[in-house]
C-alpha positions in Angstrom: 0.0 0.0 0.0 1.4 3.4 -1.0 2.2 6.1 1.6 -0.1 8.9 0.4 0.3 12.2 2.3 0.0 14.8 -0.5 -2.2 14.5 -3.5 -2.1 16.8 -6.5 -5.5 17.4 -8.1 -5.8 18.9 -11.6 -9.2 20.5 -12.3 -11.2 23.1 -14.1 -11.5 26.8 -13.3 -14.8 27.2 -15.2 -17.9 28.2 -13.3 -20.4 27.3 -16.0 -20.1 23.5 -15.7 -22.8 21.0 -14.5 -23.4 20.5 -10.8 -22.3 16.8 -11.0 -18.7 18.0 -11.4 -18.8 20.4 -8.4 -20.3 17.6 -6.3 -17.5 15.3 -7.2 -14.9 17.9 -6.4 -16.5 18.6 -3.1 -16.6 14.9 -2.2 -13.0 14.4 -3.1 -12.0 17.4 -1.0 -13.8 16.0 2.0 -12.3 12.6 1.5 -8.8 14.0 1.3 -9.3 15.9 4.5 -10.8 12.9 6.4 -7.7 10.8 5.3 -5.4 13.7 6.5 -4.1 14.0 3.0 -2.8 17.5 2.0 -4.4 18.7 -1.2 -2.1 20.3 -3.7 -3.6 22.3 -6.6 -3.2 25.3 -8.8 -4.6 27.7 -6.1 -7.4 29.1 -8.3 -10.4 30.9 -6.8 -13.0 29.7 -9.3 -14.6 26.5 -10.6 -13.7 23.0 -9.4 -10.3 24.2 -8.2 -11.9 26.5 -5.7 -14.7 24.0 -4.8 -12.3 21.2 -3.9 -10.1 23.6 -1.8 -13.1 24.9 0.1 -14.5 21.5 0.8 -11.1 20.2 2.0 -10.6 23.2 4.3 -14.2 23.1 5.6 -13.6 19.4 6.6 -10.5 20.3 8.5 -8.0 19.5 5.8 -5.0 21.4 4.4 -4.5 22.8 1.0 -1.2 23.9 -0.7 -1.8 26.1 -3.7 0.8 26.7 -6.4 0.3 29.6 -8.7 2.4 31.8 -11.0 3.0 35.4 -9.7 1.2 36.9 -12.7 -2.0 35.1 -11.7 -1.7 36.5 -8.2 -1.3 40.0 -9.6 -4.6 39.4 -11.4 -6.3 38.3 -8.2 -7.0 34.8 -9.5 -5.7 33.0 -6.4 -7.6 31.5 -3.5 -6.9 33.7 -0.5 -7.8 31.2 2.2 -5.4 28.3 1.6 -3.2 26.7 4.2 -0.1 27.5 2.1 0.4 29.5 -1.1 3.5 29.0 -3.2 4.1 31.6 -5.9 6.2 30.7 -9.0 7.8 32.6 -11.9 6.2 30.5 -14.6 3.6 27.9 -15.5 6.3 25.3 -16.0 7.7 25.9 -12.5 4.2 25.6 -11.1 3.6 22.2 -12.7 7.0 20.9 -11.6 6.5 21.9 -8.0 3.0 20.4 -7.9 4.4 17.1 -9.1 7.5 17.2 -6.8 5.3 17.8 -3.7 2.8 15.0 -4.5 2.6 11.3 -3.7 0.1 10.9 -6.6 -2.2 12.7 -9.0 -5.9 12.8 -9.6 -7.4 14.5 -12.6 -10.9 15.8 -12.3 -12.6 17.0 -15.5 -11.3 20.2 -17.0 -10.4 22.1 -20.1 -7.2 22.7 -22.0 -5.1 23.4 -18.9 -6.3 20.3 -17.1 -5.8 18.1 -20.2 -2.3 19.6 -20.7 -1.3 18.9 -17.1 -2.7 15.4 -17.2 -1.0 14.5 -20.5 2.3 16.0 -19.3 2.4 14.0 -16.1 1.5 10.8 -18.1 4.5 11.7 -20.4 6.8 12.2 -17.4 5.7 8.8 -16.1 6.3 7.2 -19.5 9.8 8.6 -19.4 10.4 7.5 -15.8 10.4 11.0 -14.4 7.3 10.6 -12.2 6.9 7.2 -10.7 3.8 7.7 -8.6 0.1 6.9 -9.2 -2.0 8.8 -11.7 -5.8 8.5 -11.5 -8.2 9.9 -14.1 -11.5 10.6 -12.3 -13.9 10.0 -15.1 -17.0 11.7 -13.7 -20.1 11.4 -16.0 -18.0 9.7 -18.7 -16.2 13.1 -19.3 -12.8 11.4 -20.1 -14.2 8.7 -22.4 -13.1 10.4 -25.6 -9.5 10.9 -24.2 -9.3 7.3 -23.0 -10.5 6.1 -26.4 -7.8 8.3 -28.0 -5.1 6.9 -25.7 -6.2 3.3 -26.6 -6.1 4.2 -30.2 -2.6 5.5 -29.8 -1.6 2.1 -28.3 -3.4 0.2 -31.1 -1.5 2.2 -33.7 1.8 1.6 -31.9 2.4 5.2 -31.0 2.6 3.9 -27.4 3.5 0.5 -26.1 0.8 -1.7 -24.6 2.4 -1.6 -21.2 2.1 2.2 -21.2 -1.7 1.7 -20.8 -0.8 0.9 -17.1 0.6 4.4 -16.5 -2.8 5.7 -15.5 -5.8 4.2 -13.7 -9.4 5.2 -14.2 -12.0 5.8 -11.4 -15.6 6.8 -11.6 -16.1 8.1 -8.0 -13.8 10.1 -5.7 -13.6 7.2 -3.2 -12.5 4.8 -6.0 -9.9 7.4 -7.1 -8.4 7.5 -3.6 -8.4 3.7 -3.3 -6.5 3.5 -6.6 -3.9 5.9 -5.3 -3.2 3.6 -2.3 -3.2 0.4 -4.3 -1.6 1.1 -7.7 1.9 -0.3 -7.9 4.6 2.4 -8.4 6.1 2.7 -11.9 9.6 1.2 -12.2 12.5 3.5 -13.1 13.2 0.9 -15.8 10.6 2.2 -18.2 10.6 -1.0 -20.1 8.5 -2.7 -17.5 5.7 -2.1 -15.0 6.6 -3.3 -11.5 5.8 -2.8 -7.9 8.6 -1.1 -6.0 
């Protein structure tokens, strides 16, 4: 069983999305707080990013937000987080979020969330991030992406074993369970192994 103390959650900043996504974010925030897992996210003050932070904090949890300085200057940051880390760039933001985490969960989101998710998958494929990655497929949101990834494997753009880089959950509780139970990726990227 993996030692999970800090979880990075990628998620949307949109406020116009369906309630089912907000409900999932709130449930995940509460679960992380109850398990005494520190939430790491992009420190946004809108959308699912704000919703999960608020839920974790309200349940007695902690949240570390990581955000570029230019976003703070625009007032886009959550002002009530346990810890706020300001960075010089988006690249630095993503690296710090990954470095601090014991695993990643991707809630539904737009281009930013998709970019973060695909980058961390790529890092794991290269042996740069060995920890669990869980795609939280609420309401079938990620079905088209999962089909595309499978298509990439079928067309030999990725090896079949790379399909083990990520796990897929349909509920926040299942996502958390997968973080604990997924074997860590081997530094030898030619194989998938428990460490």
